C-alpha positions as CSV (number, residue, x, y, z in Angstrom):
1,X,6.1,9.1,12.2
2,X,3.2,8.8,9.7
3,X,-0.3,7.9,11.0
4,X,-3.0,5.6,9.6
5,X,-5.5,7.6,7.6
6,X,-8.3,5.2,8.8
7,X,-7.7,5.1,12.6
8,X,-4.9,7.7,13.2
9,X,-2.7,5.1,14.8
10,X,1.0,5.7,14.3
11,X,2.3,3.5,11.5
12,X,5.6,1.7,12.5
13,X,7.5,2.4,9.3
14,X,10.7,4.2,8.5
15,X,9.9,6.7,5.8
16,X,13.5,6.5,4.5
17,X,13.2,2.7,4.0
18,X,10.0,2.4,2.0
19,X,9.7,2.4,-1.8
20,X,6.8,3.0,-4.1
21,X,4.7,-0.2,-4.4
22,X,5.4,-1.4,-0.9
23,X,2.4,-2.5,1.1
24,X,2.1,-1.4,4.7
25,X,-0.5,-2.8,7.2
26,X,-1.8,-0.8,10.2
27,X,-1.2,-2.8,13.4
28,X,-4.3,-1.3,15.0
29,X,-7.1,-1.6,12.4
30,X,-5.4,-4.0,9.9
31,X,-6.0,-1.8,6.9
32,X,-3.5,-2.2,4.1
33,X,-1.9,0.7,2.3
34,X,0.3,0.9,-0.8
35,X,3.0,3.5,-0.9
36,X,2.2,5.5,-4.0
37,X,4.8,8.3,-3.3
38,X,7.8,8.7,-1.1
39,X,8.6,12.4,-1.3
40,X,6.3,13.3,0.4
41,X,5.0,10.0,1.7
42,X,1.6,9.1,0.0
43,X,-0.5,6.1,0.9
44,X,-3.4,4.6,-1.0
45,X,-5.8,2.1,0.6
46,X,-5.5,-1.3,-0.9
47,X,-8.9,-2.5,-2.0
48,X,-10.0,-5.8,-0.6
49,X,-10.0,-8.6,-3.2
50,X,-7.2,-7.0,-5.2
51,X,-4.4,-9.4,-5.9
52,X,-1.3,-8.2,-7.6
53,X,-0.8,-11.6,-9.3
54,X,-4.4,-11.5,-10.7
55,X,-3.6,-8.1,-12.3
56,X,-0.5,-9.5,-13.9
57,X,-2.5,-12.4,-15.5
58,X,-5.0,-9.9,-16.9
59,X,-2.3,-7.8,-18.5
60,X,-0.7,-10.9,-20.1
61,X,-4.1,-12.0,-21.5
62,X,-4.6,-8.5,-23.0
63,X,-1.4,-8.8,-25.0
64,X,-2.5,-11.8,-27.0
């Protein structure tokens, strides 16, 4: 079972059931991680203030 990179708590996730782009939250410290790789499992901390929808709007504006 993978552990949280921030607090070393075991993350309650099934490695076989996650996909790239999924967001996982640590039950102990509340830190959010995005799955950036599945073979092997790689997690990246989600920066506070980042909103996936905001990023979509920025990309749409750039196309104009």
